[in-house]
C-alpha positions, 0 to 999 in steps of 0.5 A, spaced: 523 531 463 527 536 468 530 531 473 529 534 479 521 533 477 523 525 477 524 525 484 519 528 485 514 522 486 520 517 490 520 523 495 513 522 496 512 515 496 518 515 502 515 522 505 508 517 506 512 510 507 516 514 514 509 517 516 506 509 516 512 506 519 510 512 526 508 508 532 500 512 534 501 515 540 497 512 546 492 518 549 492 520 555 486 517 557 488 511 557 494 513 561 489 514 566 484 510 567 483 508 575 483 501 578 478 499 579 474 497 574 481 495 570 480 488 569 473 490 565 477 496 562 484 491 559 479 486 555 475 491 552 482 495 551 486 489 548 480 488 543 480 494 540 487 494 540 488 488 536 482 492 532 487 497 530 493 493 528 489 489 524 486 494 520 493 498 521 496 491 518 490 490 513 492 497 511 498 497 508 498 490 506 494 494 500 495 500 499 504 499 497 504 494 494 498 498 491 501 504 491 507 499 486 503 497 481 499 504 478 506 507 479 509 501 474 503 500 470 503 507 469 511 508 468 509 501 463 503 504 461 507 510 458 513 506 455 510 503 451 504 508 448 512 511 446 515 505 443 507 504 440 509 511 437 517 510 435 515 503 431 507 502 430 509 497 426 511 493 432 505 495 435 501 489 437 508 485 440 509 491 445 502 491 446 501 483 448 507 485 451 503 491 455 498 487 457 503 481 460 505 485 464 499 490 467 496 482 469 502 479 472 503 485 477 494 487 478 495 479 480 501 481 486 496 487 487 491 482 488 496 477 492 497 482 496 489 485 497 488 476 499 494 477 505 490 483 508 484 480 507 486 473 511 490 479 516 483 482 518 477 475 517 484 470 520 488 473 525 
């Protein structure tokens, strides 16, 4: 495989992380709210901002580990297939190590899901 193509997934992941780090701009309509009724709208806007922030935090909390876990699992499966094709007599040991590694990766993703659920419902 060409080294140029090996760098493409890393660049794509970095661009996605950069895109997620850019703050969402406040709309102009919110900036032009009249002074009357300001107290009532502030509580609604604060609740909406809190819900939106929770949604972004939960999405990043699950999305980034899931993406990294998927890449790690794909890489592990690829390497184990290569190892089995090179040494078919060691397929049992390679498969056992692969399954153990996949379980650990998936456990980290499930922990991220639990943290996201806690962000949504507890905070």
